[in-house]
Phi, psi and omega in degrees: 000327185303313184300321187253012186299334180258005182249315181241162176285157178302321179299314180295322179294314179299321179295316179300310182297317181292335178277309188273344181234026175284156179307317182299320179297318178298314183294320186270333186241304188288309180301316178299323179291326177295315181299326179278356182080016181262005180199163177216139182223116178249142179240137175258134182239150169226110183054050178065017177248130179291127180243352179180172178199163176219138184226120175241141182209157175277124180239179179303327183270358182125199180278132186228138169282104186288311181207148169213120183223151172222150171297144187309318185289352179258355178292138178089009182250010178087000182289316179299319178297319178296316177301316179299315181296324177297319178291322179294323177299317176302313182296319180297323177296334179267007181061031177283133182265336180202157175213165186227168178214145173256140178227141174297137184301337179265003179273074183299321179299312180294313181301317178297317179299314182297315181296318179296337184254023170093004176278144177234151180299143176232082187305327184295344181249002177306143179252065180089187185287344184258344183239109181262146179251138175232145181235148177229130176268139179255141181291000000 
């Protein structure tokens, strides 16, 4: 909620989270893609409490960083970078050469994170004025 608190209403954020990260969604969509090697999902914990996660998956457009989030008080401590590197390790094992991420144009925190971690804008894949695409090449 922190990332989008000034972009979307609290109600819209809660609806999104309850839809895309409900137990049923994990069981029917996310877990099967992980089992097939078409996705990877890492969780960051602090004293057995979830403080963040990163999800990468194969989509119609290629490999995509679907989401990466941290609770606000953990931002800036290298945890997001570690989550990103864990997903990149998964992608390298699959011989993936590049992957992309979409960011809301007003998500300054996310855009800054992506740029600091080697993502570059890919204007040809932008989804209108509010959704920007960034791509990262892997060695």
